[in-house]
N, CA, C and O atoms as a DFTB+ gen file, in Angstrom:
420 C
 N C O
     1  1       0.690      -1.010      -0.142
     2  2      -0.107       0.040       0.450
     3  2       0.856       0.896      -0.129
     4  3       1.780       0.581       0.621
     5  1       1.401       1.821      -0.960
     6  2       2.454       2.666      -1.311
     7  2       1.549       3.796      -1.450
     8  3       1.319       4.043      -2.634
     9  1       1.044       4.451      -0.742
    10  2       0.501       6.084      -1.208
    11  2       0.585       6.907       0.340
    12  3       0.793       6.361       1.423
    13  1       0.400       8.109       0.134
    14  2       0.208       8.861       1.622
    15  2      -0.478       8.554       2.582
    16  3      -1.445       7.816       2.395
    17  1      -0.200       8.986       3.758
    18  2      -0.718       9.166       4.974
    19  2      -1.078      10.304       5.335
    20  3      -0.101      11.019       5.558
    21  1      -2.134      10.846       5.509
    22  2      -2.046      12.209       6.732
    23  2      -1.586      11.665       8.071
    24  3      -1.912      10.619       8.633
    25  1      -0.703      12.676       8.471
    26  2      -0.216      12.634       9.535
    27  2      -0.983      13.278      10.958
    28  3      -1.449      14.404      10.786
    29  1      -1.139      12.764      12.153
    30  2      -1.862      13.438      12.978
    31  2      -1.468      14.647      13.893
    32  3      -1.841      15.079      14.984
    33  1      -0.299      15.086      12.698
    34  2       0.258      17.070      13.127
    35  2      -0.003      17.483      11.695
    36  3      -0.222      16.919      10.623
    37  1       0.141      18.954      12.242
    38  2       0.453      19.921      11.019
    39  2       1.981      20.117      11.090
    40  3       2.745      19.734      11.976
    41  1       2.320      20.954       9.700
    42  2       3.491      21.727       9.849
    43  2       3.396      23.113      10.944
    44  3       2.423      23.417      11.634
    45  1       4.653      23.790      10.863
    46  2       4.500      25.072      11.446
    47  2       3.660      26.039      11.400
    48  3       3.170      26.787      12.246
    49  1       3.512      25.850       9.682
    50  2       2.472      26.728       9.070
    51  2       1.070      26.607       9.340
    52  3       0.313      27.578       9.331
    53  1       0.692      25.363       9.593
    54  2      -0.314      25.077       9.939
    55  2      -0.677      23.744       8.504
    56  3      -1.745      23.161       8.690
    57  1      -0.305      23.531       7.890
    58  2      -0.580      22.837       6.317
    59  2      -0.651      21.261       6.882
    60  3       0.241      20.986       7.686
    61  1      -1.436      20.375       6.618
    62  2      -1.131      18.907       6.791
    63  2       0.074      18.233       6.148
    64  3       0.673      18.472       5.099
    65  1       0.248      17.304       7.115
    66  2       1.650      16.530       6.922
    67  2       1.372      15.191       6.113
    68  3       0.316      14.561       6.167
    69  1       2.275      14.919       5.497
    70  2       1.673      13.574       4.757
    71  2       3.045      12.465       4.660
    72  3       4.128      12.834       4.205
    73  1       2.835      11.301       5.083
    74  2       3.768      10.656       4.748
    75  2       3.121       9.422       3.783
    76  3       2.033       8.858       3.664
    77  1       4.824       9.334       3.005
    78  2       4.639       8.525       1.424
    79  2       5.001       6.739       2.479
    80  3       6.052       6.175       2.782
    81  1       3.722       6.443       2.697
    82  2       3.859       5.039       3.218
    83  2       4.108       3.615       2.543
    84  3       3.543       3.136       1.560
    85  1       5.036       3.114       3.283
    86  2       4.955       1.981       2.524
    87  2       4.065       0.947       3.224
    88  3       2.855       1.174       3.257
    89  1       4.576      -0.220       3.811
    90  2       3.847      -1.216       4.378
    91  2       3.016      -0.793       5.863
    92  3       2.278      -1.585       6.450
    93  1       3.318       0.702       6.358
    94  2       3.224       0.883       7.541
    95  2       3.848       0.781       8.914
    96  3       3.343       1.340       9.888
    97  1       4.952       0.061       8.979
    98  2       5.563      -0.603      10.025
    99  2       7.109       0.593      10.023
   100  3       7.968       0.555      10.904
   101  1       7.127       1.379       9.055
   102  2       8.061       2.312       9.893
   103  2       8.135       2.995      11.225
   104  3       7.231       2.956      12.059
   105  1       9.502       3.748      11.396
   106  2       9.103       4.699      12.918
   107  2       8.290       5.675      12.619
   108  3       7.296       5.860      13.321
   109  1       8.500       6.293      11.774
   110  2       7.196       7.505      11.690
   111  2       6.102       7.000      11.395
   112  3       5.233       7.776      11.794
   113  1       5.466       5.751      10.710
   114  2       4.234       5.467      11.144
   115  2       3.973       4.871      12.551
   116  3       2.874       4.874      13.106
   117  1       5.003       4.413      13.007
   118  2       4.500       4.001      14.345
   119  2       4.430       5.052      15.586
   120  3       3.843       5.026      16.668
   121  1       5.211       5.903      15.005
   122  2       5.137       7.344      15.882
   123  2       3.535       7.746      15.898
   124  3       2.818       7.787      16.898
   125  1       3.131       8.051      14.443
   126  2       2.031       8.391      14.078
   127  2       0.639       7.696      14.653
   128  3      -0.325       8.307      15.115
   129  1       0.801       6.088      14.489
   130  2       0.007       5.784      15.737
   131  2      -0.056       6.166      16.804
   132  3      -1.038       6.732      17.285
   133  1       0.960       5.931      17.358
   134  2       1.145       6.673      19.037
   135  2       0.624       7.626      19.445
   136  3       0.119       7.663      20.568
   137  1       0.631       8.838      18.438
   138  2       0.201       9.981      19.023
   139  2      -1.596      10.174      18.373
   140  3      -2.493      10.891      18.817
   141  1      -1.603       9.249      17.224
   142  2      -3.127       9.312      17.136
   143  2      -3.892       8.658      18.219
   144  3      -5.009       9.080      18.518
   145  1      -3.246       7.446      18.944
   146  2      -3.911       6.947      20.073
   147  2      -3.862       7.817      21.328
   148  3      -4.781       7.744      22.143
   149  1      -2.730       8.711      21.531
   150  2      -2.680       9.637      22.388
   151  2      -4.055      10.795      22.392
   152  3      -4.775      10.889      23.387
   153  1      -4.247      11.497      21.346
   154  2      -5.058      12.122      20.844
   155  2      -6.318      11.850      21.500
   156  3      -6.823      12.346      22.507
   157  1      -6.905      10.514      20.316
   158  2      -8.269       9.639      21.016
   159  2      -8.450       9.644      22.667
   160  3      -9.494       9.803      23.299
   161  1      -7.146       9.426      23.152
   162  2      -7.127       9.397      24.776
   163  2      -7.363      10.771      25.340
   164  3      -8.324      10.772      26.110
   165  1      -6.902      11.699      25.224
   166  2      -7.161      12.811      25.431
   167  2      -8.510      13.117      25.247
   168  3      -9.163      13.479      26.226
   169  1      -9.176      13.006      23.842
   170  2     -10.401      13.507      24.149
   171  2     -11.787      12.508      24.391
   172  3     -12.953      12.710      24.051
   173  1     -11.138      11.292      25.158
   174  2     -11.944      10.449      25.874
   175  2     -11.726      11.311      27.237
   176  3     -12.757      11.864      27.619
   177  1     -10.973      11.452      27.759
   178  2     -10.753      12.465      28.986
   179  2     -11.572      13.815      28.976
   180  3     -12.176      14.108      30.008
   181  1     -11.626      14.504      28.086
   182  2     -12.263      15.915      27.885
   183  2     -13.788      15.447      27.840
   184  3     -14.613      16.078      28.501
   185  1     -14.100      14.565      27.219
   186  2     -15.501      14.159      27.048
   187  2     -16.085      14.071      28.744
   188  3     -17.141      14.618      29.060
   189  1     -15.351      13.414      29.606
   190  2     -15.625      13.167      30.981
   191  2     -15.462      14.469      31.795
   192  3     -16.357      14.807      32.570
   193  1     -14.476      15.121      31.661
   194  2     -14.518      16.399      32.168
   195  2     -15.580      17.167      31.560
   196  3     -16.079      17.830      32.469
   197  1     -16.122      17.384      30.562
   198  2     -16.904      18.073      29.821
   199  2     -18.206      17.392      30.809
   200  3     -18.606      18.219      31.627
   201  1     -18.795      16.297      30.864
   202  2     -20.159      16.122      31.646
   203  2     -19.864      16.380      32.801
   204  3     -20.723      17.019      33.409
   205  1     -19.038      16.144      33.300
   206  2     -18.583      16.465      35.045
   207  2     -18.616      17.933      35.156
   208  3     -18.787      18.315      36.314
   209  1     -18.516      18.731      34.398
   210  2     -18.516      20.145      34.534
   211  2     -19.865      20.679      34.140
   212  3     -20.441      21.614      34.697
   213  1     -20.328      19.944      33.065
   214  2     -21.847      20.798      32.783
   215  2     -23.104      19.827      33.307
   216  3     -24.216      19.910      32.786
   217  1     -22.813      18.925      34.364
   218  2     -23.383      18.171      35.052
   219  2     -23.328      18.647      36.154
   220  3     -24.314      18.326      36.818
   221  1     -22.504      19.385      36.769
   222  2     -22.586      20.307      38.014
   223  2     -23.106      21.423      38.640
   224  3     -23.139      21.954      39.751
   225  1     -23.877      21.725      36.431
   226  2     -24.074      23.399      36.790
   227  2     -23.498      24.133      37.111
   228  3     -23.646      25.190      36.497
   229  1     -22.598      24.126      38.105
   230  2     -21.759      25.195      38.840
   231  2     -20.607      25.508      38.047
   232  3     -19.615      24.836      38.332
   233  1     -20.468      26.374      37.100
   234  2     -19.328      26.426      36.521
   235  2     -19.440      27.970      36.417
   236  3     -20.393      28.705      36.678
   237  1     -17.628      28.379      35.753
   238  2     -17.589      29.669      35.771
   239  2     -17.921      30.173      34.459
   240  3     -18.554      29.325      33.829
   241  1     -17.669      31.559      33.624
   242  2     -17.654      31.499      31.936
   243  2     -16.278      31.359      31.825
   244  3     -15.968      30.915      30.720
   245  1     -15.467      31.545      32.461
   246  2     -13.850      31.270      32.203
   247  2     -14.008      29.659      32.071
   248  3     -13.772      29.142      30.979
   249  1     -14.387      28.899      33.125
   250  2     -14.527      27.447      32.628
   251  2     -14.893      26.706      31.735
   252  3     -14.615      25.521      31.551
   253  1     -15.631      27.498      31.067
   254  2     -17.044      27.128      30.074
   255  2     -15.746      27.396      28.843
   256  3     -15.282      26.485      28.158
   257  1     -15.279      28.967      28.755
   258  2     -14.804      28.745      27.789
   259  2     -13.383      27.885      27.608
   260  3     -13.293      27.384      26.487
   261  1     -12.422      27.658      28.369
   262  2     -11.353      27.105      28.528
   263  2     -11.769      25.427      27.915
   264  3     -11.170      24.955      26.949
   265  1     -12.586      24.865      28.460
   266  2     -13.708      23.942      28.348
   267  2     -13.687      23.606      26.468
   268  3     -13.206      22.747      25.728
   269  1     -14.501      24.835      26.325
   270  2     -14.881      25.081      24.871
   271  2     -13.390      25.006      23.784
   272  3     -13.424      24.254      22.810
   273  1     -12.317      25.731      24.031
   274  2     -11.416      25.667      23.456
   275  2     -10.604      24.263      23.508
   276  3     -10.008      23.805      22.534
   277  1     -10.660      23.697      24.676
   278  2      -9.877      22.374      24.682
   279  2     -10.398      21.259      23.891
   280  3      -9.835      20.510      23.092
   281  1     -11.717      21.334      24.338
   282  2     -12.797      20.485      23.419
   283  2     -12.991      20.856      21.411
   284  3     -13.410      20.203      20.456
   285  1     -12.440      22.180      21.593
   286  2     -12.406      22.698      19.958
   287  2     -11.024      21.655      19.119
   288  3     -11.085      20.843      18.196
   289  1      -9.825      22.174      19.985
   290  2      -8.653      21.749      19.636
   291  2      -8.534      19.959      19.724
   292  3      -7.871      19.293      18.929
   293  1      -9.108      19.553      20.547
   294  2      -9.462      17.832      20.554
   295  2     -10.201      17.371      19.457
   296  3     -10.047      16.262      18.944
   297  1     -11.093      18.319      19.056
   298  2     -12.149      17.653      18.045
   299  2     -11.327      17.497      16.733
   300  3     -11.377      16.373      16.235
   301  1     -10.411      18.643      15.944
   302  2      -9.615      18.836      15.322
   303  2      -9.287      17.607      15.264
   304  3      -9.809      16.713      14.598
   305  1      -7.884      17.536      16.393
   306  2      -7.352      16.305      15.975
   307  2      -7.975      14.808      15.939
   308  3      -7.307      13.924      15.403
   309  1      -9.067      14.550      16.422
   310  2      -9.795      13.451      16.236
   311  2     -10.125      13.592      14.647
   312  3     -10.102      12.643      13.864
   313  1     -10.428      14.899      14.316
   314  2     -11.211      14.616      12.805
   315  2      -9.993      14.215      11.879
   316  3     -10.123      13.462      10.914
   317  1      -8.947      14.719      12.215
   318  2      -7.580      14.474      11.613
   319  2      -7.325      12.966      11.332
   320  3      -7.046      12.523      10.218
   321  1      -7.466      12.134      12.611
   322  2      -7.305      10.977      12.956
   323  2      -8.159      10.079      12.155
   324  3      -7.805       9.060      11.562
   325  1      -9.617      10.732      12.239
   326  2     -10.564       9.756      11.585
   327  2     -10.441      10.024      10.280
   328  3     -10.424       8.988       9.616
   329  1     -10.302      11.481       9.346
   330  2      -9.687      11.469       8.149
   331  2      -8.712      10.366       7.530
   332  3      -8.896       9.530       6.645
   333  1      -7.892      10.595       8.120
   334  2      -6.467       9.699       7.864
   335  2      -6.965       7.977       8.284
   336  3      -6.043       7.316       7.806
   337  1      -7.626       7.322       8.714
   338  2      -8.309       6.413       9.159
   339  2      -9.116       5.831       7.970
   340  3      -9.154       4.721       7.439
   341  1      -9.762       7.044       7.755
   342  2     -10.917       6.530       6.789
   343  2     -10.046       6.433       5.241
   344  3      -9.962       5.388       4.595
   345  1      -9.521       7.565       4.881
   346  2      -8.539       7.257       3.694
   347  2      -7.957       5.869       3.624
   348  3      -8.149       5.275       2.563
   349  1      -7.308       5.274       4.528
   350  2      -6.449       4.221       4.794
   351  2      -7.161       3.182       4.504
   352  3      -6.750       2.434       3.616
   353  1      -8.498       2.871       5.242
   354  2      -9.617       2.014       4.965
   355  2     -10.140       2.238       3.761
   356  3      -9.838       1.156       3.257
   357  1     -10.746       2.870       2.832
   358  2     -10.933       2.715       1.691
   359  2      -9.861       2.649       0.652
   360  3     -10.198       2.292      -0.477
   361  1      -8.709       2.924       0.870
   362  2      -7.763       2.322      -0.129
   363  2      -7.206       1.044       0.086
   364  3      -6.589       0.481      -0.819
   365  1      -7.403       0.408       1.464
   366  2      -7.326      -0.562       1.569
   367  2      -8.591      -1.636       0.735
   368  3      -8.379      -2.677       0.113
   369  1      -9.574      -1.122       0.929
   370  2     -10.648      -1.893       0.251
   371  2     -10.759      -1.886      -1.065
   372  3     -11.443      -2.637      -1.759
   373  1     -10.012      -0.946      -1.419
   374  2     -10.141      -1.162      -3.192
   375  2      -8.637      -1.730      -3.397
   376  3      -8.326      -2.163      -4.507
   377  1      -7.931      -1.732      -2.593
   378  2      -6.741      -2.778      -3.351
   379  2      -7.316      -4.311      -3.096
   380  3      -6.681      -5.246      -3.586
   381  1      -8.308      -4.526      -2.463
   382  2      -8.779      -5.810      -2.167
   383  2      -9.617      -6.216      -3.240
   384  3      -9.894      -7.341      -3.655
   385  1      -9.946      -5.150      -3.586
   386  2     -11.595      -5.538      -4.732
   387  2     -10.554      -5.670      -6.410
   388  3     -11.081      -6.142      -7.417
   389  1      -9.475      -5.302      -6.407
   390  2      -8.815      -5.637      -7.786
   391  2      -8.025      -6.751      -7.698
   392  3      -7.342      -7.100      -6.735
   393  1      -8.140      -7.221      -8.622
   394  2      -7.947      -8.397      -9.259
   395  2      -5.886      -8.357      -8.924
   396  3      -4.948      -7.559      -8.936
   397  1      -6.157      -9.705      -8.684
   398  2      -4.714     -10.180      -7.983
   399  2      -3.283      -9.588      -9.062
   400  3      -2.226      -9.093      -8.670
   401  1      -3.587      -9.773     -10.042
   402  2      -2.764      -9.283     -10.839
   403  2      -2.370      -7.841     -11.354
   404  3      -1.352      -7.573     -11.993
   405  1      -3.582      -6.766     -10.873
   406  2      -3.601      -5.469     -11.028
   407  2      -2.844      -4.969      -9.404
   408  3      -2.275      -3.893      -9.221
   409  1      -3.038      -6.111      -8.317
   410  2      -2.460      -5.540      -7.075
   411  2      -0.684      -5.731      -7.260
   412  3       0.299      -5.176      -6.770
   413  1      -0.863      -6.573      -8.011
   414  2       0.938      -6.863      -7.851
   415  2       1.439      -5.623      -9.284
   416  3       2.506      -5.999      -9.768
   417  1       1.045      -4.683      -9.787
   418  2       1.860      -3.899     -10.538
   419  2       2.417      -2.861      -9.861
   420  3       3.174      -2.082     -10.439
């Protein structure tokens, strides 16, 4: 599967970063996998925090603002993970649908 993978981080300019991936077992691929897992873990923690803060019905405007900022940043990361994984799943499905002779080219 020799295609570009959207990485879970952006360049200094905020542009998406891609890896021309081979089999997905190289150092940068493994680092990206670990970062994606960490980003999803952070998102899960923020969901719990949001439920706690909102459920308590005793918050300050500052707390709500900080929560919204953190949730927004986390949502951007999760969206990037979903895009990257979705793209890879589509390519994998397409490769599996090709006749064997076309896959070997």
